[in-house]
Residue frames as a rotation matrix with the C-alpha (Angstrom) as fourth column:
MET 1
0.606 -0.644 0.467 -22.07
0.054 -0.552 -0.832 -21.78
0.794 0.530 -0.299 13.39
ARG 2
0.674 -0.437 -0.595 -18.90
0.714 0.182 0.676 -21.72
-0.187 -0.881 0.435 15.50
GLN 3
0.864 -0.379 0.332 -16.39
-0.240 -0.889 -0.389 -18.99
0.443 0.256 -0.859 16.10
ALA 4
0.511 -0.790 -0.341 -12.65
0.860 0.461 0.220 -19.38
-0.016 -0.405 0.914 16.60
THR 5
0.958 -0.215 0.192 -10.43
-0.207 -0.977 -0.058 -16.55
0.200 0.016 -0.980 17.71
THR 6
0.429 -0.892 -0.142 -6.65
0.898 0.404 0.175 -16.42
-0.099 -0.202 0.974 17.49
THR 7
0.819 -0.211 -0.533 -4.02
-0.115 -0.971 0.208 -13.72
-0.562 -0.109 -0.820 17.39
THR 8
0.385 -0.776 0.500 -1.14
0.921 0.285 -0.267 -12.81
0.064 0.563 0.824 15.15
GLY 9
-0.473 -0.701 0.534 1.35
0.629 -0.693 -0.352 -10.07
0.617 0.169 0.769 15.79
GLY 10
-0.904 0.122 -0.410 -0.79
0.299 -0.506 -0.809 -8.81
-0.306 -0.854 0.421 18.62
HIS 11
-0.616 0.732 -0.292 -3.87
-0.787 -0.557 0.264 -8.31
0.030 0.392 0.919 16.41
PRO 12
-0.367 0.535 0.761 -6.92
-0.211 0.749 -0.628 -10.51
-0.906 -0.391 -0.162 17.08
LEU 13
-0.820 0.188 -0.541 -8.21
-0.514 0.174 0.840 -12.56
0.252 0.967 -0.046 14.19
SER 14
-0.337 0.783 0.522 -11.83
-0.438 0.361 -0.824 -13.65
-0.834 -0.506 0.221 14.34
THR 15
-0.880 0.000 -0.475 -12.92
-0.436 0.394 0.809 -16.37
0.187 0.919 -0.347 11.96
HIS 16
-0.080 0.920 0.383 -16.57
-0.690 0.226 -0.687 -17.37
-0.719 -0.319 0.617 11.53
SER 17
-0.948 -0.272 -0.165 -16.98
-0.308 0.653 0.692 -20.70
-0.080 0.707 -0.702 9.79
ALA 18
0.028 0.995 -0.099 -20.27
-0.963 0.000 -0.270 -21.65
-0.269 0.103 0.958 8.17
SER 19
0.533 0.274 0.801 -21.45
-0.222 0.958 -0.180 -25.03
-0.817 -0.082 0.571 6.99
VAL 20
0.946 -0.262 0.191 -19.65
0.261 0.265 -0.928 -24.62
0.193 0.928 0.319 3.63
PRO 21
0.307 -0.899 -0.312 -15.84
0.807 0.072 0.586 -24.79
-0.505 -0.432 0.748 4.01
ALA 22
0.886 -0.073 -0.458 -14.04
-0.204 -0.948 -0.245 -21.54
-0.416 0.311 -0.854 3.28
GLU 23
0.697 -0.715 0.046 -11.02
0.250 0.182 -0.951 -21.15
0.672 0.675 0.305 1.04
ALA 24
0.209 -0.738 -0.641 -7.63
0.952 0.003 0.307 -20.89
-0.225 -0.674 0.703 2.72
PRO 25
0.852 0.123 -0.510 -6.91
0.102 -0.992 -0.069 -17.18
-0.514 0.007 -0.858 3.10
GLY 26
0.207 -0.804 -0.557 -4.49
-0.683 -0.527 0.506 -15.95
-0.700 0.276 -0.658 0.46
SER 27
-0.058 -0.269 0.961 -4.64
0.322 0.907 0.273 -19.16
-0.945 0.325 0.034 -1.62
GLY 28
0.672 0.386 0.632 -5.80
0.706 -0.077 -0.704 -17.26
-0.223 0.919 -0.325 -4.69
ARG 29
0.940 -0.334 -0.074 -3.06
-0.341 -0.929 -0.143 -14.70
-0.021 0.160 -0.987 -4.25
LEU 30
0.597 -0.748 0.290 -0.09
0.328 0.557 0.763 -17.09
-0.732 -0.360 0.578 -4.23
PRO 31
0.288 -0.543 0.789 1.28
0.942 0.014 -0.335 -16.07
0.171 0.840 0.515 -7.67
ARG 32
0.655 -0.014 0.756 1.15
0.047 -0.997 -0.059 -12.40
0.754 0.074 -0.652 -6.70
ARG 33
0.921 -0.292 0.257 2.82
-0.308 -0.142 0.941 -13.11
-0.239 -0.946 -0.221 -3.37
LEU 34
0.478 -0.776 0.411 5.64
0.701 0.619 0.354 -15.04
-0.529 0.120 0.840 -5.05
VAL 35
0.322 -0.319 0.891 6.22
0.712 -0.539 -0.450 -12.18
0.624 0.780 0.054 -7.48
GLN 36
0.827 0.032 0.561 6.26
-0.277 -0.846 0.455 -9.73
0.490 -0.532 -0.691 -4.57
LEU 37
0.854 -0.506 0.122 8.71
0.108 0.402 0.909 -11.90
-0.509 -0.763 0.398 -2.65
TYR 38
0.223 -0.845 0.486 11.31
0.889 0.381 0.254 -12.31
-0.400 0.375 0.836 -5.37
ALA 39
0.366 -0.061 0.928 10.90
0.545 -0.794 -0.268 -8.82
0.754 0.605 -0.258 -6.82
GLY 40
0.936 0.043 0.350 11.32
-0.240 -0.650 0.721 -7.42
0.259 -0.759 -0.598 -3.32
LEU 41
0.681 -0.721 0.127 14.41
0.304 0.437 0.846 -9.50
-0.666 -0.538 0.517 -2.54
ALA 42
0.140 -0.623 0.770 16.04
0.988 0.037 -0.149 -8.67
0.065 0.781 0.621 -5.89
LEU 43
0.504 0.115 0.856 15.28
0.248 -0.968 -0.016 -4.99
0.827 0.221 -0.517 -5.41
TYR 44
0.982 -0.184 0.033 16.65
-0.073 -0.212 0.974 -5.15
-0.173 -0.960 -0.222 -1.88
GLY 45
0.334 -0.907 0.257 19.96
0.740 0.421 0.525 -6.47
-0.584 0.015 0.812 -3.21
ALA 46
0.088 -0.255 0.963 20.03
0.863 -0.463 -0.201 -3.87
0.497 0.849 0.180 -5.97
SER 47
0.802 0.259 0.538 19.30
0.010 -0.907 0.421 -1.04
0.597 -0.332 -0.730 -3.53
SER 48
0.816 -0.573 -0.072 22.08
0.175 0.126 0.977 -2.24
-0.551 -0.810 0.203 -1.23
ALA 49
0.090 -0.789 0.608 24.44
0.977 0.188 0.100 -2.18
-0.193 0.585 0.788 -4.23
LEU 50
0.418 0.117 0.901 23.51
0.462 -0.881 -0.100 1.47
0.782 0.458 -0.423 -4.86
LEU 51
0.986 -0.074 0.150 24.46
-0.167 -0.488 0.857 2.28
0.009 -0.870 -0.493 -1.28
VAL 52
0.448 -0.874 0.189 27.80
0.602 0.452 0.658 0.53
-0.661 -0.181 0.728 -1.77
GLU 53
0.045 -0.414 0.909 28.45
0.963 -0.223 -0.149 2.42
0.265 0.883 0.389 -5.00
ALA 54
0.773 0.289 0.565 27.54
0.178 -0.953 0.244 5.74
0.610 -0.088 -0.788 -3.39
GLY 55
-0.092 -0.924 -0.371 30.25
0.678 0.215 -0.703 5.17
0.729 -0.316 0.606 -0.79
LEU 56
-0.347 0.035 0.937 28.64
-0.389 -0.915 -0.110 7.49
0.853 -0.403 0.332 1.75
GLY 57
-0.700 0.084 0.709 27.70
-0.679 0.227 -0.698 4.91
-0.220 -0.970 -0.102 4.36
LEU 58
-0.626 0.421 -0.656 25.83
-0.159 0.755 0.636 1.62
0.763 0.503 -0.406 4.40
GLU 59
0.528 0.812 0.249 22.98
-0.582 0.132 0.802 0.11
0.618 -0.569 0.543 6.39
PRO 60
0.400 -0.431 0.809 24.16
-0.865 0.114 0.489 -1.69
-0.303 -0.895 -0.328 9.59
TRP 61
0.573 -0.191 0.797 24.51
0.100 0.981 0.164 -5.22
-0.813 -0.014 0.582 8.21
GLY 62
0.927 -0.246 0.282 25.93
0.269 -0.086 -0.959 -3.82
0.260 0.966 -0.014 4.99
VAL 63
0.525 -0.770 0.362 28.78
-0.818 -0.574 -0.035 -2.27
0.235 -0.278 -0.931 6.99
LEU 64
0.248 -0.400 0.882 29.61
-0.516 0.716 0.470 -5.72
-0.820 -0.572 -0.029 8.37
HIS 65
0.774 0.087 0.628 29.36
0.399 0.702 -0.590 -7.35
-0.492 0.707 0.508 4.95
GLN 66
0.870 -0.466 0.161 31.65
-0.129 -0.531 -0.838 -4.77
0.476 0.708 -0.522 3.39
GLY 67
0.356 -0.763 0.540 34.18
-0.926 -0.213 0.311 -5.09
-0.123 -0.611 -0.782 6.21
LEU 68
0.317 -0.192 0.929 34.26
-0.145 0.958 0.247 -8.87
-0.937 -0.213 0.276 5.84
ALA 69
0.926 0.020 0.376 34.58
0.364 0.209 -0.908 -8.50
-0.097 0.978 0.187 2.07
GLU 70
0.660 -0.734 0.160 37.61
-0.635 -0.658 -0.406 -6.25
0.403 0.166 -0.900 2.59
LEU 71
0.191 -0.587 0.787 39.11
-0.830 0.331 0.448 -8.81
-0.524 -0.739 -0.424 4.97
THR 72
0.201 -0.007 0.980 38.50
0.041 0.999 -0.001 -11.93
-0.979 0.040 0.201 2.88
GLY 73
-0.777 -0.467 -0.422 38.68
-0.357 -0.225 0.907 -10.65
-0.518 0.855 0.008 -0.70
LEU 74
-0.561 0.681 0.471 35.26
0.785 0.618 0.041 -12.12
-0.263 0.393 -0.881 -1.46
THR 75
-0.638 0.444 0.630 32.56
0.147 -0.732 0.665 -10.05
0.756 0.517 0.401 -3.13
ILE 76
-0.835 0.344 0.430 30.12
-0.548 -0.448 -0.706 -8.31
-0.051 -0.825 0.563 -0.81
GLY 77
0.150 0.933 -0.326 27.26
-0.921 0.252 0.296 -10.35
0.358 0.256 0.898 -2.26
VAL 78
0.061 -0.218 -0.974 28.98
0.019 0.976 -0.217 -13.64
0.998 -0.006 0.064 -1.49
VAL 79
-0.917 -0.398 -0.019 29.77
0.055 -0.078 -0.995 -12.42
0.395 -0.914 0.094 2.03
SER 80
-0.436 0.841 0.320 26.09
-0.899 -0.425 -0.110 -11.48
0.043 -0.336 0.941 2.46
ILE 81
0.370 0.555 -0.745 25.10
-0.548 0.778 0.307 -15.04
0.751 0.294 0.591 1.51
ILE 82
-0.320 -0.587 -0.744 27.62
0.292 0.686 -0.667 -16.59
0.901 -0.431 -0.048 3.92
VAL 83
-0.957 -0.014 0.291 26.60
-0.251 -0.468 -0.847 -14.32
0.148 -0.883 0.444 6.79
GLY 84
-0.114 0.993 0.016 22.91
-0.961 -0.114 0.251 -14.97
0.251 0.013 0.968 6.08
ALA 85
0.300 0.170 -0.939 23.48
-0.173 0.977 0.122 -18.72
0.938 0.126 0.322 6.16
ALA 86
-0.679 -0.625 -0.387 25.49
0.303 0.241 -0.922 -18.45
0.669 -0.743 0.026 9.39
VAL 87
-0.768 0.470 0.434 22.77
-0.639 -0.602 -0.478 -16.35
0.036 -0.645 0.763 11.03
LEU 88
0.184 0.880 -0.438 20.18
-0.786 0.399 0.472 -18.88
0.590 0.257 0.766 9.91
LEU 89
-0.176 -0.331 -0.927 22.08
0.230 0.902 -0.366 -21.59
0.957 -0.278 -0.083 11.80
LEU 90
-0.970 -0.194 0.147 21.64
-0.072 -0.350 -0.934 -19.51
0.233 -0.916 0.325 14.96
TRP 91
-0.166 0.982 0.096 17.89
-0.869 -0.191 0.457 -19.99
0.466 -0.008 0.885 14.55
ILE 92
-0.095 0.142 -0.985 18.28
0.009 0.990 0.142 -23.64
0.995 0.004 -0.096 15.63
PRO 93
-0.729 -0.165 -0.664 18.92
0.622 0.247 -0.743 -23.04
0.287 -0.955 -0.077 19.35
LEU 94
-0.899 0.432 -0.073 16.36
-0.368 -0.836 -0.407 -20.20
-0.237 -0.339 0.911 19.26
ARG 95
-0.568 0.672 0.475 13.76
0.557 0.739 -0.380 -22.64
-0.606 0.049 -0.794 17.84
GLN 96
-0.151 0.451 -0.880 12.87
-0.590 -0.755 -0.286 -20.35
-0.793 0.476 0.380 14.97
ARG 97
0.056 0.238 0.970 11.24
0.572 0.788 -0.227 -21.84
-0.818 0.568 -0.092 11.88
PRO 98
-0.745 -0.394 -0.539 12.35
-0.176 -0.662 0.728 -20.49
-0.644 0.637 0.424 8.49
GLY 99
0.456 0.877 0.150 9.94
0.062 0.137 -0.989 -19.91
-0.888 0.460 0.008 5.63
LEU 100
0.479 -0.226 0.848 10.42
0.872 0.235 -0.430 -19.77
-0.102 0.945 0.309 1.89
GLY 101
0.864 -0.112 0.491 11.18
0.047 -0.953 -0.301 -16.06
0.501 0.283 -0.818 2.16
THR 102
0.764 -0.604 0.227 13.81
-0.388 -0.149 0.909 -16.71
-0.516 -0.783 -0.348 4.82
VAL 103
0.204 -0.693 0.691 15.81
0.502 0.680 0.534 -19.15
-0.841 0.238 0.487 2.71
SER 104
0.524 0.046 0.851 15.30
0.833 -0.239 -0.500 -17.13
0.181 0.970 -0.163 -0.49
ASN 105
0.989 -0.139 0.048 16.56
-0.146 -0.952 0.269 -14.02
0.008 -0.273 -0.962 1.31
VAL 106
0.456 -0.872 0.181 19.92
0.067 0.236 0.969 -15.66
-0.888 -0.429 0.166 1.97
PHE 107
-0.219 -0.597 0.772 20.66
0.749 0.403 0.525 -16.20
-0.625 0.693 0.359 -1.71
VAL 108
0.394 0.467 0.792 18.65
0.906 -0.343 -0.249 -13.73
0.156 0.815 -0.558 -3.78
VAL 109
0.964 -0.017 -0.264 19.80
0.066 -0.951 0.302 -10.55
-0.256 -0.308 -0.916 -2.00
GLY 110
0.178 -0.983 -0.036 23.49
-0.046 -0.045 0.998 -11.39
-0.983 -0.176 -0.053 -2.33
LEU 111
-0.269 -0.239 0.933 23.22
0.843 0.410 0.348 -12.45
-0.466 0.880 0.091 -5.98
ALA 112
0.640 0.585 0.497 21.24
0.747 -0.626 -0.226 -9.32
0.179 0.516 -0.838 -6.87
MET 113
0.803 -0.400 -0.442 23.78
-0.047 -0.782 0.621 -7.14
-0.594 -0.478 -0.647 -5.07
ASP 114
-0.220 -0.949 0.224 26.75
0.183 0.186 0.965 -8.56
-0.958 0.254 0.133 -6.97
GLY 115
-0.095 0.254 0.963 24.84
0.977 0.211 0.041 -8.48
-0.193 0.944 -0.268 -10.25
THR 116
0.880 0.468 0.075 23.93
0.474 -0.871 -0.129 -4.81
0.005 0.149 -0.989 -9.82
LEU 117
0.525 -0.762 -0.380 27.48
-0.167 -0.530 0.832 -3.83
-0.834 -0.374 -0.405 -8.83
ALA 118
-0.346 -0.660 0.667 28.77
0.540 0.441 0.717 -5.54
-0.767 0.608 0.203 -11.97
LEU 119
0.107 0.516 0.850 26.36
0.994 -0.086 -0.072 -3.56
0.036 0.852 -0.522 -14.16
ILE 120
0.945 0.326 -0.015 26.54
0.326 -0.944 0.056 -0.01
0.004 -0.058 -0.998 -12.82
PRO 121
0.253 -0.898 0.360 29.62
0.418 -0.234 -0.878 2.14
0.873 0.372 0.316 -13.56
ASP 122
-0.275 -0.456 -0.847 31.80
0.962 -0.124 -0.245 3.55
0.007 -0.882 0.472 -10.81
ALA 123
0.657 0.495 0.569 30.62
0.436 -0.865 0.248 6.90
0.614 0.085 -0.784 -9.46
HIS 124
-0.293 -0.870 -0.397 33.34
0.914 -0.134 -0.382 9.25
0.279 -0.475 0.835 -8.23
ALA 125
-0.717 0.048 0.696 31.70
-0.009 -0.998 0.059 12.67
0.697 0.036 0.716 -8.34
LEU 126
-0.913 0.376 -0.160 29.70
0.176 0.008 -0.984 13.67
-0.369 -0.927 -0.073 -5.28
ALA 127
-0.457 0.765 -0.454 26.97
-0.829 -0.551 -0.095 14.95
-0.323 0.333 0.886 -7.59
LEU 128
-0.151 0.372 -0.916 26.43
-0.588 0.711 0.386 11.33
0.794 0.597 0.111 -8.68
ARG 129
-0.781 -0.260 -0.568 27.00
0.210 0.747 -0.631 9.64
0.588 -0.612 -0.529 -5.35
ILE 130
-0.857 0.501 0.120 24.33
-0.357 -0.409 -0.840 11.62
-0.372 -0.763 0.529 -3.47
PRO 131
-0.011 0.895 -0.446 21.53
-0.996 0.029 0.082 10.64
0.087 0.445 0.891 -5.90
LEU 132
-0.259 -0.138 -0.956 22.74
-0.249 0.966 -0.072 7.03
0.933 0.219 -0.285 -5.71
LEU 133
-0.985 -0.128 -0.120 22.47
0.091 0.214 -0.973 7.17
0.150 -0.968 -0.199 -1.92
VAL 134
-0.537 0.844 0.022 18.96
-0.711 -0.438 -0.551 8.65
-0.455 -0.311 0.835 -1.97
ALA 135
0.074 0.548 -0.833 17.84
-0.877 0.433 0.207 6.15
0.474 0.716 0.513 -4.62
GLY 136
-0.588 -0.384 -0.712 19.32
-0.074 0.902 -0.426 3.27
0.805 -0.198 -0.559 -2.63
VAL 137
-0.964 0.257 0.069 17.50
-0.074 -0.010 -0.997 4.21
-0.256 -0.966 0.029 0.57
GLY 138
-0.269 0.920 -0.286 14.22
-0.896 -0.347 -0.276 4.84
-0.353 0.182 0.918 -1.26
LEU 139
0.016 0.236 -0.972 14.35
-0.713 0.684 0.154 1.59
0.701 0.690 0.179 -3.23
ASN 140
-0.873 -0.354 -0.335 15.24
-0.012 0.702 -0.712 -0.27
0.487 -0.618 -0.617 -0.06
GLY 141
-0.697 0.693 0.185 11.99
-0.461 -0.236 -0.856 0.96
-0.549 -0.682 0.484 1.47
VAL 142
0.122 0.720 -0.683 10.05
-0.990 0.133 -0.036 -0.23
0.064 0.681 0.730 -1.58
ALA 143
-0.325 -0.351 -0.878 11.81
-0.408 0.890 -0.204 -3.60
0.853 0.292 -0.433 -1.45
THR 144
-0.992 -0.049 0.121 11.04
-0.130 0.315 -0.940 -4.00
0.008 -0.948 -0.319 2.24
GLY 145
-0.294 0.956 0.006 7.35
-0.769 -0.233 -0.595 -3.33
-0.568 -0.179 0.803 1.66
LEU 146
0.114 0.308 -0.945 7.24
-0.896 0.443 0.037 -5.80
0.430 0.842 0.326 -1.22
TYR 147
-0.391 -0.349 -0.852 8.85
-0.218 0.934 -0.282 -8.80
0.894 0.075 -0.441 0.37
ILE 148
-0.980 0.113 0.166 7.48
-0.148 0.157 -0.976 -8.44
-0.136 -0.981 -0.137 3.90
SER 149
-0.218 0.967 -0.128 3.94
-0.882 -0.252 -0.399 -8.02
-0.419 0.026 0.908 2.54
ALA 150
-0.154 0.113 -0.982 4.36
-0.703 0.685 0.189 -11.31
0.694 0.719 -0.026 0.67
SER 151
0.347 0.354 0.869 4.30
-0.930 0.253 0.268 -13.04
-0.125 -0.900 0.417 4.11
PHE 152
0.704 -0.182 -0.686 6.73
-0.140 0.912 -0.386 -15.87
0.696 0.368 0.617 3.41
GLY 153
0.659 -0.453 -0.600 8.74
0.752 0.424 0.505 -15.47
0.026 -0.784 0.620 6.60
PRO 154
0.897 -0.349 -0.272 11.25
-0.239 -0.900 0.365 -12.96
-0.372 -0.263 -0.890 7.97
GLY 155
0.516 -0.818 -0.255 14.82
-0.398 0.035 -0.917 -12.57
0.758 0.574 -0.308 6.80
PRO 156
0.236 -0.475 -0.848 17.54
0.612 0.750 -0.250 -14.44
0.755 -0.460 0.468 8.72
ARG 157
-0.764 -0.626 0.158 18.72
0.301 -0.561 -0.771 -11.33
0.571 -0.541 0.617 10.59
ASP 158
-0.313 0.740 0.595 15.23
-0.764 -0.568 0.304 -10.28
0.564 -0.360 0.744 11.64
GLY 159
0.596 0.513 -0.618 14.49
-0.121 0.818 0.562 -13.82
0.794 -0.261 0.550 12.75
LEU 160
-0.285 -0.779 -0.558 17.61
0.649 0.272 -0.711 -13.74
0.706 -0.564 0.428 14.91
MET 161
-0.822 -0.015 0.569 16.38
-0.271 -0.869 -0.413 -10.52
0.501 -0.494 0.711 16.49
THR 162
0.120 0.962 0.245 12.86
-0.813 -0.046 0.580 -11.76
0.569 -0.269 0.777 17.21
GLY 163
0.441 -0.038 -0.897 14.21
0.247 0.966 0.081 -15.10
0.863 -0.257 0.435 18.46
LEU 164
-0.641 -0.730 -0.238 16.52
0.493 -0.154 -0.856 -13.34
0.588 -0.666 0.458 20.93
HIS 165
-0.555 0.541 0.632 13.62
-0.644 -0.760 0.085 -11.13
0.526 -0.360 0.770 21.97
ARG 166
0.503 0.828 -0.248 11.51
-0.500 0.513 0.698 -14.18
0.705 -0.227 0.672 22.83
ARG 167
0.316 -0.441 -0.840 14.30
0.525 0.819 -0.233 -16.09
0.790 -0.367 0.490 24.56
THR 168
-0.689 -0.712 -0.135 15.67
0.533 -0.372 -0.760 -13.20
0.491 -0.596 0.636 26.62
GLY 169
0.182 0.845 -0.504 12.46
0.979 -0.202 0.016 -11.31
-0.089 -0.496 -0.864 27.33
ARG 170
-0.561 -0.433 -0.706 14.14
0.361 -0.895 0.262 -8.06
-0.745 -0.108 0.659 26.32
SER 171
0.422 0.768 -0.481 12.32
-0.098 -0.489 -0.867 -5.58
-0.901 0.413 -0.131 24.11
VAL 172
0.605 -0.147 0.783 12.63
0.774 0.340 -0.534 -5.81
-0.188 0.929 0.319 20.33
ARG 173
0.917 -0.244 0.315 13.98
-0.112 -0.916 -0.384 -2.26
0.382 0.317 -0.868 20.28
LEU 174
0.547 -0.742 0.388 16.76
-0.689 -0.137 0.711 -3.12
-0.474 -0.657 -0.586 22.74
VAL 175
0.332 -0.409 0.850 17.71
0.314 0.898 0.309 -6.38
-0.889 0.165 0.426 21.02
ARG 176
0.752 -0.005 0.659 17.76
0.654 -0.116 -0.747 -4.70
0.080 0.993 -0.084 17.61
THR 177
0.880 -0.422 0.216 19.84
-0.423 -0.905 -0.045 -1.79
0.215 -0.052 -0.975 18.89
VAL 178
0.398 -0.759 0.515 22.42
-0.482 0.305 0.822 -4.07
-0.781 -0.575 -0.244 20.53
LEU 179
0.388 -0.210 0.897 22.70
0.614 0.785 -0.082 -6.27
-0.687 0.583 0.434 17.43
GLU 180
0.803 -0.002 0.596 23.01
0.537 -0.431 -0.725 -3.37
0.258 0.902 -0.345 15.00
VAL 181
0.782 -0.598 0.176 25.52
-0.620 -0.717 0.320 -1.46
-0.065 -0.359 -0.931 17.12
ALA 182
0.312 -0.675 0.668 27.59
-0.159 0.657 0.737 -4.65
-0.937 -0.336 0.098 17.35
VAL 183
0.406 -0.148 0.902 27.54
0.808 0.519 -0.279 -5.34
-0.427 0.842 0.330 13.59
VAL 184
0.930 -0.094 0.356 28.26
0.117 -0.841 -0.528 -1.70
0.349 0.532 -0.771 12.70
ALA 185
0.649 -0.722 0.238 31.19
-0.661 -0.381 0.647 -1.52
-0.376 -0.577 -0.725 15.13
THR 186
0.218 -0.558 0.801 32.61
0.188 0.829 0.527 -4.83
-0.958 0.036 0.285 13.88
GLY 187
0.594 0.082 0.800 32.14
0.793 0.109 -0.600 -3.90
-0.136 0.991 0.000 10.24
PHE 188
0.954 -0.242 0.176 33.67
-0.204 -0.956 -0.210 -0.46
0.219 0.164 -0.962 10.71
ALA 189
0.451 -0.821 0.350 36.70
-0.522 0.075 0.850 -1.96
-0.724 -0.566 -0.395 12.45
LEU 190
0.084 -0.375 0.923 37.15
0.509 0.813 0.284 -4.27
-0.857 0.446 0.259 9.45
GLY 191
-0.859 -0.506 -0.075 36.93
0.226 -0.508 0.831 -1.43
-0.459 0.697 0.551 6.91
GLY 192
-0.161 0.886 0.434 33.21
0.985 0.120 0.121 -1.06
0.056 0.448 -0.893 6.27
THR 193
-0.760 -0.122 0.639 31.86
0.287 -0.944 0.161 2.37
0.584 0.306 0.752 5.38
VAL 194
0.019 0.734 -0.679 29.97
0.979 -0.150 -0.135 4.36
-0.201 -0.662 -0.722 8.02
GLY 195
-0.931 -0.355 0.077 28.80
0.364 -0.902 0.232 7.85
-0.013 0.244 0.970 7.16
ALA 196
-0.703 0.686 -0.188 25.90
-0.639 -0.725 -0.257 10.10
-0.313 -0.060 0.948 6.26
GLY 197
-0.333 0.578 -0.745 24.24
-0.610 0.471 0.638 7.24
0.719 0.667 0.196 4.41
THR 198
-0.694 0.040 -0.719 24.19
0.466 0.786 -0.406 5.13
0.549 -0.616 -0.564 7.57
VAL 199
-0.859 0.371 -0.353 22.41
0.115 -0.532 -0.839 7.92
-0.499 -0.761 0.414 9.43
LEU 200
-0.546 0.671 -0.502 20.00
-0.838 -0.454 0.303 8.62
-0.024 0.586 0.810 6.57
TYR 201
-0.477 0.335 -0.813 19.12
-0.156 0.878 0.453 4.93
0.865 0.343 -0.366 6.35
ALA 202
-0.813 0.117 -0.571 18.50
0.565 0.400 -0.722 4.69
0.144 -0.909 -0.391 10.10
VAL 203
-0.760 0.513 -0.399 16.19
-0.181 -0.756 -0.629 7.72
-0.624 -0.406 0.668 10.04
ALA 204
-0.415 0.580 -0.701 14.32
-0.899 -0.379 0.219 7.06
-0.138 0.721 0.679 6.80
ILE 205
-0.841 0.015 -0.541 13.91
-0.265 0.860 0.436 3.31
0.472 0.510 -0.719 6.48
GLY 206
-0.824 0.558 -0.096 11.25
0.379 0.417 -0.826 2.94
-0.421 -0.717 -0.555 9.18
PRO 207
-0.143 0.807 -0.573 8.76
-0.334 -0.585 -0.739 5.45
-0.932 0.086 0.353 7.72
LEU 208
-0.372 -0.037 -0.928 9.49
-0.928 0.006 0.372 4.26
-0.008 0.999 -0.036 4.16
ALA 209
-0.967 -0.017 -0.252 8.95
-0.034 0.998 0.062 0.61
0.251 0.068 -0.966 5.05
GLN 210
-0.589 0.802 -0.099 5.67
0.316 0.116 -0.942 1.36
-0.744 -0.586 -0.322 6.83
LEU 211
-0.139 0.517 -0.845 4.44
-0.714 -0.643 -0.275 3.37
-0.686 0.565 0.459 3.83
PHE 212
-0.390 -0.075 -0.918 5.20
-0.867 0.364 0.339 0.62
0.309 0.928 -0.207 1.33
LEU 213
-0.978 0.188 0.091 3.90
0.127 0.882 -0.454 -2.12
-0.165 -0.433 -0.886 3.60
LYS 214
-0.205 0.956 -0.208 0.51
-0.015 -0.216 -0.976 -0.41
-0.979 -0.197 0.059 3.29
VAL 215
-0.072 0.131 -0.989 0.92
-0.925 -0.379 0.017 0.07
-0.373 0.916 0.148 -0.47
PHE 216
-0.492 -0.283 -0.823 1.76
-0.711 0.676 0.193 -3.57
0.502 0.680 -0.534 -1.19
ALA 217
-0.720 0.265 0.641 -0.32
-0.409 0.584 -0.701 -5.32
-0.561 -0.767 -0.312 1.47
ALA 218
-0.886 0.422 -0.192 -2.45
0.076 0.541 0.837 -8.00
0.458 0.727 -0.512 -0.23
ARG 219
-0.408 0.833 0.374 -6.16
-0.911 -0.400 -0.104 -7.38
0.063 -0.383 0.922 0.28
PRO 220
-0.571 0.233 0.787 -8.20
-0.234 0.873 -0.428 -10.33
-0.787 -0.429 -0.443 1.57
ALA 221
-0.950 0.267 -0.164 -9.78
-0.077 0.307 0.948 -12.40
0.304 0.913 -0.271 -1.18
PRO 222
-0.266 0.926 0.268 -13.61
-0.957 -0.287 0.043 -12.25
0.116 -0.245 0.962 -1.17
LEU 223
-1.000 -0.007 -0.025 -15.21
-0.002 0.982 -0.190 -15.35
0.025 -0.190 -0.981 0.36
ARG 224
-0.381 0.923 -0.052 -18.78
-0.294 -0.068 0.953 -16.41
0.876 0.378 0.298 -0.27
SER 225
0.456 0.672 -0.583 -19.28
0.189 0.567 0.801 -18.42
0.870 -0.476 0.132 2.92
ALA 226
0.328 -0.399 -0.857 -16.90
0.945 0.134 0.299 -16.96
-0.004 -0.907 0.421 5.46
VAL 227
0.827 -0.137 0.545 -15.71
-0.079 -0.989 -0.129 -13.67
0.557 0.063 -0.828 6.79
VAL 228
0.361 -0.796 -0.486 -12.06
0.923 0.378 0.066 -13.43
0.132 -0.472 0.872 7.82
ALA 229
0.980 -0.090 0.176 -10.75
-0.115 -0.983 0.140 -10.33
0.161 -0.157 -0.974 9.53
GLN 230
0.401 -0.911 -0.097 -7.01
0.885 0.412 -0.215 -9.93
0.236 0.001 0.972 9.10
GLY 231
0.669 -0.258 -0.697 -4.71
0.243 -0.810 0.534 -7.38
-0.702 -0.527 -0.479 10.70
GLN 232
0.903 -0.419 0.092 -2.49
-0.077 -0.371 -0.925 -5.25
0.422 0.829 -0.368 8.49
PRO 233
0.350 -0.849 -0.395 1.28
0.901 0.420 -0.104 -5.66
0.254 -0.319 0.913 8.89
GLU 234
0.863 0.104 0.495 1.51
0.080 -0.994 0.069 -2.27
0.499 -0.020 -0.866 10.55
ARG 235
0.647 -0.649 0.400 4.37
-0.721 -0.348 0.600 -3.06
-0.250 -0.677 -0.693 12.88
ALA 236
0.947 -0.320 -0.029 6.33
0.280 0.867 -0.413 -5.48
0.157 0.383 0.910 10.77
ILE 237
0.496 -0.848 -0.185 10.00
0.042 -0.189 0.981 -5.74
-0.867 -0.494 -0.058 11.54
LEU 238
0.576 -0.325 -0.750 12.43
-0.796 -0.431 -0.425 -4.60
-0.186 0.842 -0.507 8.88
PRO 239
0.978 -0.191 -0.079 14.37
0.152 0.923 -0.355 -7.21
0.140 0.335 0.932 6.98
GLY 240
0.469 -0.882 0.038 17.96
-0.680 -0.334 0.653 -8.07
-0.563 -0.332 -0.757 7.41
C-alpha cells in the first residue's frame, strides 16, 4: 500500500490507494454538481436583478455594470457578460485556467439577470423595495453556496482577484478591497447605485455564503477500496 499526500486550499488531502483502483472522487456526483452549478448561476443572476429592482444599492461589480449600462444604453445583463468576458481575458497574463463554471458564469448570470428584470414589475414603494433588497441579498448567498460547492472553477472576477494575489504576493483581502473599491467608485461615477443595499451586501454576504457552502457541499461518495479525506470549502472566495 502506498500513500500520497497533496494539498488544496491549504487543507492537506491524504489518499491511501489499495491494490484495487478507486473511483475518481466526485465522479458519481457529476449530475448533481451540474445542477448545482447552473441553478446557482441562474439564481445569482436573478438575485442581482432583485437588487437592481430594489434600487437601494448594488453589490460592487453590480454598481459598475449598472454604470456602464447607463453609459452605453445596453442592458445590465449584456454589460455583465461583456465585463465578464473582458475580465476573463485578463486571466491570460496571470496564467489562470478557467473551468466550466468560469465560462458558464460569464453568460448564465447576465442572461438570468435580464430575464428576471423582464419578468418582475417595477417596484416604486419603499415597502416593496426593502423586501426585494433583503430577498436579493439572501438569494445571492444561496446562489453562491450552490455554484461554488459544485467545484467547476471560480467566476471570472474571483479568478482575477486570486491571480493578482499570486502574482503580486499581496493578501487576498487587500487585493479584493482594492478591486472592489475601484469598481464601485468607477460605477458610481458612471451612474451606478450605491446605498444601503451596498452596505448590507458587504456585511451579510460573507456569513451567508459560508452557511450555504456547508449546506450544499457534496459529501464524499463511499469507496470500497480507498479512503479519501477531503477538506470542506470553508474559506472559499465569493463569486464575481
